C-alpha positions in Angstrom: 221.6 -20.7 95.6 218.6 -18.4 95.4 216.6 -18.8 98.6 212.9 -18.4 98.9 213.3 -15.0 100.5 215.7 -13.9 97.8 213.3 -15.1 95.2 210.5 -13.1 96.8 212.7 -10.0 96.9 213.8 -10.5 93.3 210.1 -10.9 92.2 209.4 -7.5 93.8 212.4 -6.0 92.1 211.6 -7.2 88.6 208.0 -6.0 88.9 209.4 -2.5 88.6 209.1 -1.0 85.1 211.4 -2.9 82.7 213.2 -1.5 79.7 211.5 -2.1 76.4 214.8 -3.3 74.8 216.0 -6.3 76.8 219.2 -8.0 75.8 220.4 -11.5 76.6 223.2 -10.3 78.9 220.7 -8.3 80.9 218.3 -11.2 81.3 221.0 -13.7 82.2 222.3 -11.4 84.9 218.9 -10.8 86.5 216.8 -13.4 88.1 213.4 -13.2 86.5 211.1 -16.0 87.5 208.8 -17.3 84.8 205.7 -16.4 86.9 206.8 -12.8 86.8 207.3 -13.0 83.0 203.8 -14.5 82.7 202.4 -11.5 84.5 204.2 -9.2 82.2 202.9 -11.1 79.2 199.3 -10.8 80.4 199.7 -7.1 81.2 201.7 -6.0 78.2 200.7 -8.2 75.3 198.0 -6.0 73.9 199.1 -7.0 70.4 198.2 -10.7 71.0 201.7 -12.0 70.1 201.8 -14.9 72.6 199.5 -17.9 72.1 200.5 -19.9 75.1 202.6 -19.6 78.2 204.7 -22.6 79.1 203.3 -23.9 82.5 206.4 -26.0 82.8 208.8 -23.1 82.6 211.2 -23.0 85.6 214.0 -20.8 86.7 217.3 -22.5 87.3 218.2 -21.5 90.8 221.7 -22.8 90.9 224.3 -20.8 89.1 226.4 -23.2 87.1 230.2 -23.4 87.7 230.6 -23.1 83.9 227.7 -20.8 83.0 225.7 -21.9 80.1 225.6 -19.4 77.3 221.8 -18.7 77.7 221.5 -19.4 81.4 218.0 -18.5 82.5 217.3 -16.5 79.3 213.6 -16.7 78.4 212.9 -17.5 74.8 209.6 -17.6 72.9 209.0 -20.0 70.0 206.8 -19.7 67.0 204.0 -22.1 67.3 205.1 -24.4 64.5 208.2 -25.6 66.5 207.6 -28.6 68.7 208.3 -28.7 72.4 207.8 -31.6 74.7 205.8 -29.5 77.2 203.3 -27.6 74.9 201.1 -28.3 71.9 202.3 -27.2 68.5 199.4 -26.0 66.3 200.8 -23.9 63.4 197.8 -21.8 64.2 195.4 -24.3 62.9 192.5 -25.9 64.8 193.3 -29.1 63.0 196.5 -29.3 65.2 194.9 -27.9 68.3 195.7 -31.1 70.3 199.1 -31.9 68.6 201.3 -32.6 71.6 203.6 -35.6 70.7 205.9 -34.9 73.6 209.1 -34.2 71.8 211.4 -31.3 71.5 212.7 -30.1 68.1 216.5 -30.5 68.1 216.9 -26.7 68.1 214.8 -26.6 71.3 217.0 -29.3 72.8 220.0 -27.1 72.0 218.4 -24.1 73.7 217.5 -26.0 76.8 221.0 -27.5 77.0 222.4 -23.9 76.8 220.3 -23.0 79.8 217.4 -21.2 78.1 213.9 -21.1 79.6 211.3 -21.9 76.9 208.7 -19.3 77.9 205.9 -20.0 75.5 204.6 -20.1 72.0 203.9 -17.1 69.7 201.2 -16.6 67.2 201.8 -16.8 63.5 200.2 -16.5 60.2 198.3 -19.8 60.1 200.2 -22.6 58.4 203.0 -20.1 58.0 201.1 -18.1 55.3 200.9 -21.0 52.8 197.1 -21.9 52.9 196.0 -19.0 50.7 197.4 -16.2 48.6 194.8 -14.0 50.4 195.9 -15.0 53.9 196.2 -12.3 56.6 199.6 -11.9 58.1 199.5 -12.5 61.8 196.1 -14.2 61.8 195.4 -17.8 62.9 192.3 -19.6 64.0 194.0 -20.6 67.2 195.6 -17.2 68.1 193.5 -14.6 66.4 195.1 -11.5 65.0 198.5 -10.3 66.1 198.9 -6.5 65.8 201.8 -4.3 65.0 202.9 -2.6 68.2 203.8 0.6 66.4 200.3 0.9 64.9 197.6 -1.7 65.6 195.9 -0.9 62.4 199.0 -2.0 60.4 200.3 -5.4 59.7 202.9 -7.2 61.8 203.8 -9.0 58.6 204.3 -12.8 58.7 204.5 -15.5 59.2 206.6 -15.1 62.3 204.3 -12.3 63.4 204.0 -13.0 67.1 207.7 -13.7 67.5 208.7 -10.3 66.1 206.0 -8.4 67.9 206.7 -10.1 71.3 210.4 -9.2 71.1 209.5 -5.6 70.0 207.5 -5.0 73.1 210.0 -6.7 75.5 208.1 -9.8 76.4 211.3 -11.8 75.9 214.8 -10.8 74.7 214.6 -13.4 71.9 212.2 -15.5 69.9 212.7 -18.2 67.3 210.8 -17.7 64.0 210.9 -19.7 60.8 211.2 -18.6 57.2 210.4 -20.0 53.8 210.4 -16.7 52.0 210.4 -13.5 54.1 208.7 -15.0 57.2 211.5 -13.9 59.6 212.9 -10.8 57.8 209.6 -9.1 57.0 208.0 -9.2 60.4 211.3 -8.3 62.0 211.6 -5.3 59.7 208.1 -3.9 60.3 208.2 -4.5 64.0 211.6 -2.7 64.4 213.8 -5.6 65.5 216.6 -7.8 64.2 215.8 -11.0 62.3 218.2 -13.5 60.9 217.4 -16.2 58.3 220.5 -18.5 58.3 221.8 -20.6 55.4 219.4 -23.5 54.9 221.0 -26.5 56.5 222.7 -24.6 59.3 219.8 -25.2 61.8 217.8 -28.4 62.0 214.2 -28.4 60.8 213.2 -31.7 62.5 209.9 -31.5 64.3 209.0 -28.2 62.8 205.7 -28.0 60.8 207.0 -27.8 57.3 206.3 -26.1 54.0 209.4 -26.8 51.9 212.6 -28.8 52.6 214.3 -26.7 50.0 213.7 -23.3 51.6 212.5 -23.7 55.3 214.8 -22.7 58.1 214.4 -21.5 61.7 216.3 -18.4 62.9 216.4 -15.8 65.8 214.5 -12.6 66.2 216.1 -10.2 68.8 216.6 -6.6 69.5 220.4 -6.6 68.7 222.6 -8.4 66.2 224.8 -9.6 69.0 222.0 -11.4 70.6 221.0 -13.0 67.2 224.6 -14.2 66.9 224.5 -15.7 70.4 221.4 -17.6 69.6 222.9 -18.8 66.4 225.9 -20.2 68.2 223.5 -22.3 70.2 221.0 -23.6 67.7 223.3 -24.2 64.7 224.6 -27.7 64.0 224.1 -31.0 62.2 221.1 -33.2 62.8 221.1 -36.8 61.5 217.3 -36.6 61.0 217.7 -33.5 58.7 219.8 -34.3 55.6 220.1 -30.6 54.7 222.3 -30.1 57.8 224.9 -32.7 56.9 227.5 -30.0 56.2 226.7 -27.7 59.1 229.2 -29.1 61.6 232.0 -28.8 59.0 231.4 -25.1 58.9 230.9 -24.7 62.6 234.0 -26.5 63.7 236.6 -25.5 61.0 239.6 -26.0 63.2 238.1 -28.4 65.7 236.7 -25.8 68.0 233.2 -24.4 67.8 232.7 -21.2 65.8 231.2 -18.5 68.1 229.2 -16.2 65.9 229.2 -13.4 68.6 233.0 -13.4 68.8 233.3 -12.8 65.0 231.3 -9.6 65.1 233.5 -6.6 64.1 232.2 -3.1 64.5 234.8 -2.0 61.9 233.9 -4.6 59.3 232.4 -2.1 56.9 235.8 -0.4 56.5 237.2 -1.2 53.0 234.3 -3.6 52.3 232.7 -3.4 48.8 229.0 -3.6 49.3 226.5 -4.2 46.4 223.2 -2.3 46.3 220.3 -4.1 44.6 219.2 -1.0 42.7 216.8 -3.0 40.5 214.6 -3.6 43.5 214.3 0.0 44.7 211.5 1.2 42.4 209.0 -1.0 44.3 209.6 0.6 47.7 207.9 3.7 49.1 209.6 7.0 48.6 210.2 7.4 52.4 211.9 4.0 52.7 214.1 4.8 49.7 215.2 8.0 51.4 216.0 6.2 54.7 218.0 3.6 52.7 220.0 6.2 50.9 220.9 7.8 54.2 221.9 4.3 55.4 224.2 3.9 52.4 225.9 7.2 53.3 226.5 5.9 56.8 228.3 2.9 55.2 230.4 5.2 53.0 231.3 7.3 56.0 232.5 4.1 57.7 234.8 3.3 54.8 232.6 1.0 52.8 232.7 1.1 49.0 229.1 1.2 47.7 228.7 -0.5 44.3 225.4 -0.3 42.4 224.0 -3.6 41.0 221.5 -2.3 38.5 220.5 -5.5 36.6 218.6 -8.4 38.1 219.5 -12.0 37.4 218.7 -13.2 33.9 215.7 -15.3 35.0 214.5 -12.8 37.6 210.9 -12.7 36.1 210.5 -16.4 36.2 211.6 -16.9 39.8 208.2 -16.4 41.4 206.5 -19.0 39.1 209.2 -21.5 39.7 209.3 -20.9 43.5 205.5 -21.4 43.8 205.7 -24.7 41.9 208.4 -25.9 44.3 206.5 -24.8 47.4 203.3 -26.5 46.3 204.9 -29.8 45.5 207.1 -29.9 48.6 204.2 -28.7 50.8 202.2 -31.8 50.0 205.1 -34.2 50.4 206.6 -32.6 53.5 203.4 -31.9 55.3 202.1 -35.4 54.7 205.3 -36.8 56.2 205.0 -34.5 59.2 201.4 -35.4 59.9 202.2 -39.1 59.6 204.7 -38.6 62.5 202.1 -37.2 64.9 199.9 -39.1 67.3 196.7 -40.3 65.6 194.8 -39.9 68.8 195.8 -36.2 68.9 195.8 -35.3 65.2 193.0 -36.8 63.1 194.1 -35.0 59.9 196.7 -37.5 58.7 197.3 -35.9 55.2 197.0 -32.6 53.5 193.7 -33.8 51.9 192.4 -34.4 55.4 193.4 -30.9 56.4 191.5 -29.5 53.4 188.4 -31.5 54.4 188.7 -30.3 58.0 188.9 -26.7 56.9 185.8 -27.1 54.6 183.9 -28.4 57.6 185.1 -25.9 60.2 183.7 -22.3 59.6 186.2 -20.7 61.9 189.0 -21.7 59.6 187.7 -20.1 56.4 185.7 -17.1 57.7 188.4 -14.6 56.5 190.1 -16.4 53.6 190.1 -19.7 51.8 192.6 -22.5 51.1 193.2 -22.4 47.3 197.0 -23.0 47.8 196.3 -26.1 49.8 194.0 -27.3 47.1 196.7 -26.5 44.5 199.3 -28.3 46.5 197.1 -31.4 46.9 196.9 -31.6 43.1 200.7 -32.0 42.7 202.1 -35.3 41.8 205.4 -35.6 43.8 209.1 -35.0 43.7 209.6 -37.0 40.5 207.3 -34.8 38.5 209.4 -33.2 35.7 207.7 -29.9 36.1 208.8 -29.8 39.8 212.3 -31.1 39.0 212.8 -28.3 36.4 211.3 -25.6 38.7 213.6 -26.5 41.6 216.7 -26.8 39.4 216.0 -23.6 37.5 215.0 -21.5 40.5 218.0 -22.6 42.6 220.4 -21.8 39.7 218.8 -18.5 39.0 218.8 -17.3 42.6 222.1 -18.8 43.7 224.9 -19.4 41.2 223.4 -17.2 38.5 221.9 -14.8 41.0 223.5 -13.8 44.3 226.8 -15.5 43.5 227.2 -14.0 40.1 226.2 -10.5 41.2 228.7 -10.6 44.0 231.5 -12.0 41.7 230.8 -9.6 38.8 230.8 -6.6 41.0 233.6 -7.8 43.4 231.4 -7.2 46.5 231.4 -9.0 49.8 227.6 -8.7 50.4 224.4 -7.3 48.9 222.0 -4.8 50.6 218.5 -3.5 50.0 215.6 -2.3 52.1 213.9 -5.3 53.7 210.4 -3.9 52.9 208.6 -0.6 53.3 206.5 0.4 56.3 203.9 -2.1 57.6 200.8 -1.7 55.4 197.3 -1.5 56.7 195.2 -4.6 57.4 192.3 -3.1 55.4 192.0 -4.9 52.1 189.7 -2.1 50.7 192.4 0.6 50.7 195.4 1.0 48.5 198.1 0.9 51.3 199.7 -2.4 50.3 203.0 -4.1 50.7 205.8 -2.2 48.9 209.0 -3.9 48.1 210.7 -7.0 49.3 214.3 -8.2 49.4 213.7 -11.8 50.5 213.2 -13.9 47.4 216.7 -14.4 46.1 218.2 -15.5 49.5 215.1 -17.6 50.3 215.2 -19.6 47.0 219.0 -19.9 47.1 219.0 -20.9 50.8 221.5 -18.2 51.6 221.8 -16.1 54.8 219.7 -12.9 55.1 219.8 -10.4 58.0 217.5 -7.5 58.6 218.6 -4.7 61.0 216.5 -1.6 61.9 217.6 1.4 59.7 214.9 4.0 60.5 211.3 4.9 60.0 208.8 5.4 57.2 206.0 7.7 58.3 206.6 6.6 61.9 206.8 2.9 61.1 210.1 1.0 61.4 211.9 -0.3 58.3 214.9 -2.5 58.1 218.1 -2.9 56.1 218.7 -6.3 54.5 222.2 -7.8 54.2 222.8 -11.0 52.2 225.7 -13.0 51.0 226.6 -16.5 49.8 226.0 -19.9 51.2 227.6 -20.5 54.7 228.6 -16.8 54.9 226.4 -16.3 57.9 229.2 -14.9 60.1 230.1 -12.3 57.6 226.5 -11.2 57.1 226.0 -10.9 60.9 229.3 -8.9 61.3 228.4 -6.4 58.5 224.9 -5.9 60.0 226.5 -5.5 63.4 228.8 -2.8 62.2 225.8 -0.9 60.6 223.8 -1.3 63.8 226.6 0.1 66.0 226.9 3.2 63.7 223.2 3.9 63.5 221.5 2.6 66.7 218.3 3.1 64.7 216.0 1.0 66.8 213.3 2.7 68.8 211.0 0.6 70.9 207.3 1.1 70.4 205.2 2.9 73.0 203.1 0.4 74.9 199.4 1.1 74.3 
């Protein structure tokens, strides 16, 4: 047992300079009291990544006989994931007092595995769904999160604070959420690992929603191995989330639990046929394309067979239109259901229409951008609308069976790769340095796994390599990304400013 004297000595020890890249094994082997971590957050969080420190966070002082997989590992959560001991705001003042006193099932799993829920991270307000002009990393509750490599450039979003916090070493892991790019983009531009699992592998219960078709939570870490360890803990079926009905069948194929970290193979690229999404490449910066080509050569040298996929899916040009229709319709339905589950004494906005009215009356909410997407979502007419039914069916088919699945089958490849995005663009809307390239849409719409791993730098800003595959092929995606990571070791932590 850790005595008071030992705790004091340990506090003095961990106040020494800490490595910027902290992994889960290091944290679980070192006693790091939450109060020390809070000091580090205050001193080092110049990028405004953390909204709230968990005052209830406590170190477990008794080493368990059978050590829990995340024993005493501090983990940050995006502030759209509910915990019993902190409010959950989605960055909006409308939810500032939203504290229904319940843990999301994925949080319960983290606690049962021994993790310390350290606090909540900032995000693009409402997970970037309020306006097409929203600013990544900005919320009325948390202000503007900055990119730690260059504060004038975007941290991307919407899991901005989760990625930035991990990048600067405030915690070894954070949980983000993604509907389309909200884990992978911020992880890429902040130089860390981000994993969007198959939709249905991780429960979405008690997470502020956008879309039941595309939403999922996933880990953001500094290594693929740590992302795999987190996945082992948070994956699993939840009776309150119908999308997870098949999860346990994939996690317990022979009766014992699948351990994602034990399936990582540093030699998994050898002999693997890997498809390159060539049709995406013209949209990326020249520098990112050069880094990507060098990454492909690394794979070849490791024994991979690189296969060009030059043609996009047949309905590629329609995907964006269909996806937006799906998101708008499901946002109204799903958010109304979530708001109805909150405490009326804490959350007076009981519907999306109420939130729109709140924003209209609250100048702090709309001083930087509006809410035209909220207004558009409010005008939708529900899940029986034939326009929505067609959009969901067509987009799912085009991205999944006729998209990722067909490209993999036609080219006999085990996975697809592309740059995640180019360097983080500036936050100045008046210049021409904008977002360049994105690999997230197909996997997001299909609900398939998507991993981003640091692959190098574009004008001094980090860029990531995306690895995607079919539904429930999460372990394979993680293993291929792990093999690439072990060969390149491309991550370089930012210099603290």
